[in-house]
N, C-alpha and C positions, 0 to 999 in steps of 0.2 A: 352519599353524594356530598353532604356538607363536610364530612370528614376529609374527603379527597381535595376539596377546595381549600381547606385549612392547611392540609400537608403541602399542597402546591404553593400556597402563599408563604408558609414557613420556610420552604426551600428556595423561594425565589424563582419559580417556574412560570413561563408564559407559553401559550399555545400560539404557533405562527401558522397561518394557512395561506400559502401562495395560491393564486387562481388565475386561469386564463380560459375564458369561454366555457365555463362549467356552470352556467346560470341555473340549469335544471337540478343540480345537486348541491350547489354552494350553500344555500340557506339552511338546508337540512344538516349539513356538516357543522355549520356555525352553531345552530341550536343544539345539537347533540354535544358538541364540545363544551358549550356553555353550561351543560349539566354538571360538568367536572372542573371547570375552571372559570373564574371571573376575569381572567387576564387573557385577552385574545387579540392578536395582531393579524389583520388580513391585508395581503399585498395583492392589488389588482394589477396584473402585469399586461396592461394595454388591452383589456378584453374588448371585443367589438360586438358582443351579443348584449343581453339584458343585464349583465352583471353590475354595471354602474348603477342602474336604477334600483336593483336590489339592496346594494350597499348603502345607497343614499339614505334609505329609510331605517337602516339597521343601528339600533342603539346598543351600547355597551361594549363596542369594539374600538380598537385603534386602527384607522384606516390609512393605508398608503396606496396611492393611485397615481399612475402616470400614463400617458397617451399611447406611447409606442411599445409594442411587444418586445421585450429584451431577452426572453428565455427564463426557463425555471430557475437556472443557476443564479441569474441576476436578482430575480425576486427573492430567492432564499437569502442572498447576501444582504439585500436591503432589509429584509425582515429581521435577520439576525443582528445586523447592525443597530437597528432601532431598539431591539430588545436590550442590547448591551447598554445603549444610550439611557434607557429608562431604569437601569439598574438591576436587571434580572440576572440571575447566576446561570440558569438553564433555559433552553427553549425546546419545546416539543413541536416538531412539524408534522402537519397532517395534510395529505393531498385533498384537493377540493372536489374530486370526481366521485366520492362516496365509497371508494374501496376500503378505506380504514374504518374501523370501529372505535369511536372515542371511549368506549367502556374498557379499552385496553390501556388507557392512561394510567390507572393504578398500578399496572404491572411495571411501567417505566418508573414510577415513584418507589415502588418496593426495591427495584434494582439499584437505583441511584442512592438509596439510603444505605445499601450494602457496600457500594463501590462509588463513593463521591468523586465528581469530576471525571467520570468515565463518559465515553461516546457510545451511546446505545442505539442499536439498529434493530427495528422490528423484523424478525425473520417470518416471512409469509409461508404459508402451506402452498407449495408450488404445484400440488396435485389438485387444487381446488377446482371446483366446477368453473367452467368457462375461462380458466386461466389462459391467456393468449399464448400460443406456442412461441411466438417470437419473443415474449417476455421471459419465458422459461429459458430459452436459449440464451438471451442476453444476460440473464442473471448468472448462469453456469459459466458463461464466457468471462464475465466480470469477476466471479469468485476465483477462477483459475488465475487470472492475472493479478488479482489482489495477493494471492498466496505467493506468486513469484516475486512481487514487489516488496512484501512485507515478511514473508515466512509465516503468516497467520492464516489458519483455515477458518473460514466463516461459511455459514449456511446461506446467507442472504446478504449481499453487498449493495443491492440496488433499491431496496425499499426506501420509500420517502417518509416512512413513519419512523422518526428518529428523535433522540434526545441529544442536543448539542451542548457541551459544557462551555458556555460563553467566555468564562475567564481564561480557559485554556487555549482558545482559538483567536483570542484577541490579538490584533497586530499581524495576523497572518495574511500574506498577499497571495491571491490565487490568479491562476492563468486562464481558467476556463469560465466562460459566461453562461453557458446553457446547460443542457441535460447532463453532460459529463462532469459538472461541478461536484455532484454527489459522490462520484468515484474519486475525484482528486482529493477532496477533503478528508475522506476516510482514510486514504493512503497516508496523507501527510500528517494526520493526527496519530496514526500508528507509528510513523517515523519519529514523531515527538515523544514516543513512549507513553501516550495517552492510552489507557485500557480501552480497547474496542470490543464491544460485547453484543452478541445477539441475544434477544429474548423472543419467544413465540408470540405472534399476534394473529389475529383473524384477518381475513381478507375477503372481499366481495367483488366479483366482477359480473356485471350485468350481461345480458345477451349482446350479441354483436350489433344488433340493431339499435340498442339503447346506448351503447358504449361511445363515449367521446374520448379518443386517444390522440395525444399530441406527439407520440412516438413515431418517428420516421426511420424505418430500418436502415436504408442506404445512407442517409445523411448522418444519423446518430451513431451507427456502427463505424462509420468512417472517422467521425470526430473522436469517438472512444478509442479506436485503434491508434490514432495519432497520439492521443494523451498517453496511452499505455506504452507506446514506444519511448516517449519522453520519460515517463516514470521508471520504466525498466532500466533505461540508461543511467538515470540518477541512482537507482538502487544499486546497480553493479559497480558504479564508479565511486559512489559515496556511502550510501546507507549500510551496506553490508560490510565494507572495510571498517567504517567507524564502529559498527555493532561488534565486530570481531575484537577490536582493540578495547572496547569498553568491557568485553568479557574477560579480558586478560587480568583477572584479579588472582591473588595468590591461591585462594580456595578453588577457583575454576581450573586453574592450571594443574593443581593436585588432583582434582576430580577427573579431568581429562586424561592425565597421565595414568591414573589408577584404572579408569574404565576402558581406555583404548590401547594401553600398552602393558603395564605391569600385571593387571589382572585380566587382561584380554584372553579370550579362549582362541583367538586367531594365531596362526603360526608366525614365527619371526620373519619367514619369507614373504608373507602376505603383508605384514606391516611394513617391511622394506620396500616392496613394490609400491604400496600406497604412498609412501614418502616420495619415492622416485617419480610417481605420476604427478603428485602435487608440485614438486620442484619444477618439473618439465613445464607444466601449464602455467606455472607462476612466472616464467621467464619468456616464453614464446609471445610474439606480438599480438595477443589476442586481448588487447586492452579493454577492460570491463567485462570480459567473458571468461577470464581465467578460472574463476570458482566453479561456474556452471560447467565448463568443459572438464575440469578436473572431476567433478562430482559424477557426471554422466559417464566418463570414461571408467572411473573407478567401479561404478555400478555395473557396466557392461563386463568388466573383467572380474567381477565379484570380489573386489578389493574392499578396504575400509573407506567408505566415502567421507566419513568425518575427518579422518586423518588427512586424505587427499586434499579436501577443500581447505582445511585449516593450514596446511603447509603451502598451498598455492598462494596464500597471502604474503609470500616472500617479496612480492613486488610492492612493498609498502613505500610510502614517499621517501623516507631516508635512504632506501636502497636503490630507488630508480636511477639516479645518476650513475651508480656503479654498474647496474644491469645494462644501461644504455651504452656506457663506455666499453664494458666488456664485450657487448654485442658488436660494436664498431671495430674493436680490436680483433675478435675472432673472425669477423667478416673480412677484415683487411688481410689476415693471414691466409684465409682460404682463397681470397681472390687476388692475392699478391698486390694489395693496395695499402697505402698508409692509413693509420687511423684518423688523420686529418685534424682532429680536435683535441685540445687538452681536456683533462677530467673537469676542470674548474668551469669550463663553458659548454659542457655537454648537456643538451636537452633535446626534446622532441623536435622543436623548430630547427635547431642547428643541423640536424641530421636528415632533414626533409630532402636535401639535394642528393643524398646518397642513400636513398631508401633500400635499394637492392642489397647493398652491402650490409646494411642494418638488419634486414630480414634474414639474409643467409647466416650472418654472425649470431643473431639471437636464437636461431634454431640450433646451431652448433653449441652455443653456450648452454642452452637449456639441456642438451644431450649430456655434455660434459658435467655440468653441475649435478644433473640427475644421477649420473653414475657415481660421482664422488660422494654425494650425500647419502646415497643408498648404500654404498659400501661401508661408510662410517656408521650408519644406522644398523647395518647387519652385524658388524663387528661388536658394537655396544650391546645390542640385544642378546647376542650369544654370550657375551661376558657377564651381563648383569641379570639376564632373564633366561632361565632354563625352560626352553619350550622347543619341542621337537619341530623340525622342518615340515 
């Protein structure tokens, strides 16, 4: 116990416990956490039961309390902000309903010593006795969308037992005030390239009669769905394109060329069609969905998904004006209409009044460009790479 307290002190770790109407379990959680840490912040999120009386007599904690219930997300933000103000480097958050075991705190310390400034999430055993079915479904739902938004696979993205790297999240502005905050912050930390790691932790769920749950399926799933829609849009329009360009190093380009072209076991024809699919979906007006559409189509056609997705990034910002102009020009030819706008003033807003011409032209441009680039690819592959059709 003493060793753990010393390690937490040396690393600058504080335990943060947000609470709302959990008076039956709160004191036990605080006392158990105190066996491992001398630094504890409790945030009373407008509790209306006996929580205030319990905390009024509790010594050795930093207490933050306010009258109106603002949601767990707000309580966490308040607690994390206070921890940063007090000079701590990390904060371990523990729910006050008794489901977390403070004797797992050393596991967080072991991991953060291996990977400093990582974001660590305790992965619960979702087959544990009395684990609510709605919680299991919510976690699988959250894990799926987290992978869509970040490309990272995690076992548990909803556990409230976490270690936050306070220096890394300093200055971040968040949109969500309640339950869904824990999803938003983990996604945005992944976007900032902060290592996000699961470690196994124990979990306890009392019987239904004893359980105090503030999770409301309809309300919380709705809020999470709205947040996921927002995060997926940002991921498709910003995060994945930026990640793609960050990966365009000389070594990565060489590795990609070696693995998927020069030393690939796939035929020249398959690689050619993969390029064609990528070009097509990179040009058609599916803004934000080009990569997913290219990847799904390549998968269904048993083509090279990596090549298709990579090539679909043809619609990069420097190319967008040319793609828009080409689409308008092709649409004008097909519909016997003028292009209307010079290249220098072409943008999405300026073509809003002739959207049909743009859509028709973009599809035609995608087909033509796909055929041209596929033909060039096929010729080059047969010239430089001996691979049977």
